[in-house]
C-alpha positions in Angstrom: -75.7 -63.5 -43.9 -71.9 -63.0 -44.3 -70.2 -64.6 -47.4 -67.6 -67.2 -46.5 -64.2 -66.9 -47.7 -63.7 -69.0 -50.6 -59.6 -68.6 -51.4 -59.4 -72.1 -50.7 -61.5 -73.0 -53.5 -58.4 -73.7 -56.1 -60.3 -74.5 -59.1 -62.5 -71.6 -58.9 -59.3 -69.2 -58.1 -57.4 -70.6 -60.9 -60.4 -70.3 -63.3 -60.8 -66.5 -62.4 -56.8 -66.2 -62.4 -57.1 -67.1 -66.3 -59.6 -64.3 -66.8 -58.3 -61.2 -68.7 -60.6 -59.1 -66.9 -59.9 -57.5 -63.1 -62.7 -59.4 -60.9 -63.3 -58.8 -57.1 -66.1 -60.5 -54.9 -67.2 -58.4 -52.1 -69.9 -59.2 -49.2 -72.5 -57.2 -47.9 -69.9 -55.1 -45.6 -67.7 -54.3 -48.6 -65.1 -56.8 -47.3 -63.2 -58.6 -50.5 -63.2 -62.0 -50.2 -61.7 -62.5 -53.8 -59.4 -60.7 -56.1 -57.6 -62.1 -59.3 -54.4 -61.0 -60.6 -55.4 -58.6 -63.1 -57.5 -56.7 -60.4 -54.4 -56.2 -58.2 -52.3 -55.0 -61.3 -54.8 -51.9 -61.3 -55.9 -51.7 -57.8 -53.2 -53.3 -55.6 -52.7 -56.4 -53.3 -53.6 -54.7 -50.2 -57.2 -54.2 -51.5 -58.7 -56.6 -49.0 -58.0 -55.2 -46.1 -59.4 -51.6 -47.0 -62.5 -49.9 -45.9 -65.0 -49.2 -48.5 -64.9 -45.7 -47.5 -61.4 -45.4 -48.2 -61.6 -47.0 -51.7 -61.4 -44.1 -53.8 -58.7 -42.3 -52.0 -56.7 -45.4 -51.4 -56.9 -46.8 -55.1 -57.0 -43.4 -56.7 -60.4 -43.9 -58.4 -61.5 -40.3 -60.2 -64.4 -39.3 -62.3 -61.9 -38.0 -64.9 -58.2 -37.3 -65.9 -58.3 -33.9 -63.9 -58.7 -36.7 -60.8 -61.6 -35.2 -59.5 -62.7 -37.5 -56.9 -65.7 -40.1 -57.5 -68.4 -39.6 -55.2 -69.3 -42.5 -52.9 -72.5 -42.7 -54.7 -71.0 -44.1 -58.0 -68.2 -46.1 -56.2 -68.4 -49.5 -57.3 -68.1 -51.3 -53.9 -70.9 -49.1 -52.5 -72.8 -50.4 -55.4 -72.0 -53.8 -55.0 -72.9 -53.9 -51.2 -76.2 -52.2 -52.0 -76.9 -55.1 -54.5 -77.0 -52.7 -57.5 -76.4 -53.3 -61.1 -73.8 -50.9 -62.7 -73.2 -51.2 -66.5 -70.0 -49.8 -68.3 -69.1 -47.1 -65.4 -66.1 -45.4 -66.8 -63.4 -44.3 -64.3 -60.0 -42.7 -64.3 -57.6 -44.8 -61.9 -54.2 -43.6 -60.9 -52.3 -45.2 -58.0 -48.7 -47.0 -56.9 -49.5 -49.9 -59.2 -51.2 -47.9 -62.2 -48.7 -45.0 -61.9 -49.2 -43.6 -65.4 -53.0 -43.7 -65.0 -55.7 -45.0 -67.5 -59.5 -45.6 -67.7 -61.3 -48.5 -66.7 -64.7 -49.6 -67.5 -66.5 -51.1 -64.2 -69.7 -53.5 -64.2 -71.1 -54.5 -61.1 -73.5 -57.1 -60.2 -75.2 -58.4 -57.2 -74.6 -62.0 -55.4 -77.3 -64.2 -54.2 -77.3 -67.5 -52.1 -79.5 -70.4 -53.1 -82.4 -68.8 -51.3 -82.1 -65.7 -53.3 -81.1 -63.6 -50.3 -78.4 -60.5 -51.3 -75.0 -61.7 -49.7 -72.5 -59.4 -51.9 -71.6 -58.4 -55.4 -69.3 -59.1 -58.0 -67.1 -56.2 -59.8 -65.7 -56.6 -63.0 -63.0 -54.2 -64.0 -61.6 -54.0 -67.6 -58.8 -51.3 -68.7 -60.2 -49.4 -71.6 -57.0 -46.9 -71.7 -56.2 -47.6 -75.2 -59.7 -47.7 -76.8 -60.6 -44.4 -74.9 -57.4 -42.5 -76.0 -57.9 -43.9 -79.5 -61.6 -42.7 -79.4 -60.3 -39.3 -78.2 -57.6 -39.0 -80.6 -60.1 -39.9 -83.8 -62.6 -37.4 -82.5 -59.9 -34.5 -81.9 -58.8 -35.8 -85.7 -62.2 -35.3 -87.2 -62.9 -32.1 -85.3 -59.3 -30.9 -86.9 -60.5 -32.0 -90.1 -63.7 -30.4 -90.2 -62.3 -27.2 -89.0 -59.6 -27.6 -92.0 -62.2 -28.1 -94.5 -64.3 -25.2 -93.2 -61.4 -22.7 -93.0 -60.0 -23.9 -96.4 -63.1 -23.8 -98.1 -63.9 -20.4 -96.7 -60.5 -18.7 -97.5 -60.5 -20.3 -101.4 -63.9 -18.4 -101.9 -62.5 -15.0 -101.9 -59.6 -15.3 -104.7 -62.2 -17.5 -106.7 -64.6 -14.6 -106.7 -61.9 -12.4 -108.0 -61.2 -14.5 -110.7 -64.6 -15.1 -111.9 -65.4 -11.3 -111.5 -62.6 -10.5 -113.7 -63.1 -13.2 -116.2 -66.7 -11.8 -116.5 -65.3 -8.4 -117.1 -62.8 -9.7 -119.6 -65.6 -11.7 -121.6 -67.6 -8.4 -121.7 -65.1 -6.5 -122.7 -63.9 -8.4 -125.3 -66.8 -10.3 -126.9 -66.1 -9.1 -130.4 -62.5 -9.0 -130.5 -61.6 -12.7 -129.8 -61.6 -15.2 -132.3 -63.9 -18.3 -131.8 -61.0 -20.3 -130.1 -60.1 -17.7 -127.5 -63.7 -16.8 -126.8 -64.4 -20.7 -126.2 -61.4 -21.2 -123.9 -62.7 -18.0 -122.1 -65.9 -19.6 -121.7 -64.8 -22.8 -120.5 -62.6 -20.9 -117.9 -65.6 -19.1 -116.3 -67.5 -22.4 -116.3 -64.8 -24.3 -114.6 -64.5 -21.5 -112.1 -68.2 -21.3 -111.4 -68.2 -25.1 -111.0 -65.2 -24.8 -108.4 -67.6 -22.1 -106.3 -70.3 -24.8 -106.4 -68.1 -27.4 -105.0 -66.3 -24.9 -102.3 -70.0 -23.9 -101.4 -70.8 -27.6 -100.8 -67.8 -28.4 -98.6 -68.7 -25.5 -96.6 -72.1 -26.9 -96.2 -71.2 -30.2 -95.5 -68.8 -28.7 -92.9 -71.0 -26.9 -91.1 -72.9 -30.0 -89.8 -70.5 -30.0 -87.0 -68.4 -26.8 -86.9 -71.9 -24.7 -86.6 -73.7 -27.3 -84.8 -75.9 -26.1 -81.6 -77.3 -28.1 -78.9 -80.5 -29.9 -79.4 -83.8 -28.3 -78.2 -87.3 -29.8 -78.3 -89.0 -29.1 -81.5 -92.5 -29.6 -83.3 -91.6 -31.9 -86.3 -94.2 -30.3 -88.0 -92.8 -26.9 -87.2 -89.6 -27.8 -88.5 -91.3 -29.3 -91.9 -93.2 -26.1 -92.1 -90.3 -24.1 -91.9 -88.7 -26.0 -94.9 -91.7 -26.0 -96.9 -91.6 -22.3 -96.5 -88.1 -22.1 -97.5 -88.7 -23.9 -100.8 -92.1 -22.0 -101.5 -90.7 -20.7 -104.8 -89.7 -24.3 -106.2 -92.8 -25.6 -104.9 -94.6 -23.1 -106.4 -92.9 -23.3 -109.9 -93.0 -27.0 -110.1 -96.7 -27.3 -108.9 -95.7 -29.8 -106.1 -98.0 -31.0 -103.4 -96.5 -31.6 -100.0 -98.8 -33.6 -97.7 -97.6 -33.6 -93.8 -98.8 -35.9 -91.4 -96.9 -35.5 -88.6 -97.5 -34.4 -85.0 -94.4 -35.4 -83.1 -91.8 -33.8 -80.6 -88.3 -34.6 -81.2 -85.0 -33.6 -79.5 -83.0 -31.9 -82.4 -80.8 -29.3 -83.5 -83.8 -27.2 -85.3 -81.8 -25.4 -87.8 -80.0 -28.5 -89.1 -83.1 -30.9 -89.0 -84.9 -27.9 -91.2 -82.1 -28.3 -93.5 -82.6 -32.1 -93.8 -86.0 -31.9 -94.3 -85.8 -29.0 -96.9 -83.0 -31.2 -98.9 -84.9 -34.3 -98.8 -88.2 -32.3 -100.3 -86.1 -30.3 -102.9 -84.6 -33.8 -104.1 -87.8 -35.0 -104.6 -89.0 -31.8 -106.8 -85.6 -31.9 -108.8 -86.0 -35.4 -109.7 -89.4 -35.4 -110.4 -91.1 -37.2 -113.3 -93.7 -35.7 -116.0 -96.5 -35.6 -113.6 -96.6 -32.6 -111.0 -94.5 -33.6 -107.8 -96.6 -35.4 -104.7 -94.5 -35.5 -101.6 -95.8 -37.1 -98.7 -94.4 -37.1 -95.2 -95.6 -39.6 -92.3 -93.8 -40.7 -88.9 -94.2 -43.5 -86.5 -92.5 -43.7 -82.9 -89.8 -46.5 -82.7 -88.6 -46.8 -79.0 -86.7 -43.6 -77.9 -86.7 -42.5 -81.8 -89.4 -41.3 -84.1 -89.2 -42.5 -87.9 -90.0 -40.0 -90.6 -91.0 -41.4 -94.0 -90.8 -39.4 -97.1 -92.3 -40.4 -100.5 -92.4 -38.9 -103.8 -93.3 -39.8 -107.3 -90.5 -38.9 -109.1 -88.3 -40.8 -111.4 -86.8 -43.1 -108.8 -83.6 -44.9 -109.0 -82.3 -48.4 -109.1 -81.6 -50.1 -105.7 -77.9 -50.8 -106.2 -77.4 -47.3 -106.1 -79.2 -46.7 -102.6 -76.3 -46.4 -100.6 -74.3 -44.5 -103.2 -76.6 -41.4 -103.4 -75.7 -40.4 -99.8 -71.8 -40.4 -100.7 -70.5 -36.6 -101.0 -70.3 -35.5 -104.4 -71.7 -38.6 -105.8 -74.3 -38.2 -108.9 -76.3 -41.0 -110.5 -77.2 -38.3 -113.3 -75.3 -36.0 -116.0 -74.4 -32.7 -114.2 -75.7 -31.2 -117.4 -79.1 -32.8 -116.7 -79.6 -32.0 -113.0 -78.2 -29.0 -111.6 -75.9 -29.1 -108.0 -73.0 -30.6 -106.5 -74.2 -33.7 -105.4 -73.9 -33.0 -101.7 -77.7 -32.5 -100.7 -78.4 -36.2 -99.2 -74.6 -36.3 -97.9 -75.5 -33.5 -95.7 -79.0 -35.2 -94.8 -76.8 -38.6 -93.8 -74.5 -36.5 -91.8 -77.1 -34.4 -89.8 -79.1 -37.7 -89.2 -75.8 -39.5 -87.8 -75.2 -36.6 -85.6 -78.3 -37.1 -83.9 -78.1 -40.8 -83.4 -80.2 -41.9 -86.2 -79.9 -43.7 -89.4 -81.4 -42.9 -93.0 -82.1 -45.1 -95.7 -83.4 -45.1 -99.2 -86.0 -47.1 -101.2 -87.1 -46.9 -104.9 -87.3 -48.5 -108.3 -86.3 -46.5 -111.4 -89.6 -45.0 -112.7 -91.7 -45.3 -109.6 -90.6 -43.0 -107.2 -88.3 -42.8 -104.1 -89.0 -43.3 -100.4 -86.5 -42.0 -97.8 -86.9 -43.2 -94.1 -84.8 -41.7 -91.4 -84.7 -41.5 -87.6 -84.5 -38.7 -85.1 -84.5 -38.8 -81.0 -87.9 -38.5 -79.7 -88.4 -35.8 -77.2 -89.7 -37.3 -73.7 
């Protein structure tokens, strides 16, 4: 069955003319029988007379800004003719009507008659050029900022090492020669320089999540956790901690980063332990395309109003004299999880331990 032209349906045409998206209706032979003004502005008014095999060439539909031709298998008109469903196909368009070129998002839906017989398709086109370029600019800006932070922090290390090195020598050579006030000022200077070293190292660690990222590979979650535990062996032994691991999944991740993720969370549980030896339990469960990991401990915990703040860079809930560190460990955890498309949350009650849950992509 061939769809009858419906240009005469003034009411229907008027409704489509008011829609801010490009809309085309085609029959099973690929003939365009309805087109609204937005579609004309993107593709051209003569589209109804063009053969489906010439669509990409005639209307300048490409895979990317390098104007690589769009294969027929992905051409929206062929999808409509085949009765296929297409969601948010991004194509690059450059033609006589769209001279400067831009990105369009295309959706295709099959069209059926009252007897559920496939008679054509509907093609919806949205100009997403501004959103695409904004997203590209933001990604580029973020990469530039990450690279700047990494380079700046890396280059600051050498002069700071010089300052602390000569400061230590000065302190050793003048230990019995300076008055009390001068000696105190020298100690304060060295302490400030060493805190700066800690902060710079933290910035480098945070920046490396992006600048030193590696492609994801299939990994055993237990193997990653075992590596993290091995790296923390001395801290675990010194604190008499027990780490119970009940996982057996395969995940698709950057192995070194996820090892760092587990290492940071386990180390956090050891650091903020209570009077009892740390007891840390790691479990998992599958949730769709992800594996959700849960890490619980019996430490000092925290009040829930601070649950989001603990993932903020350099944010500390305790005095720096009480607990060492720069307040970057959980920030790195959040960045690693989000880089893998997951989410991380914390639940706790002061004095009653803490629970961290986070998701990582499941290996198929």
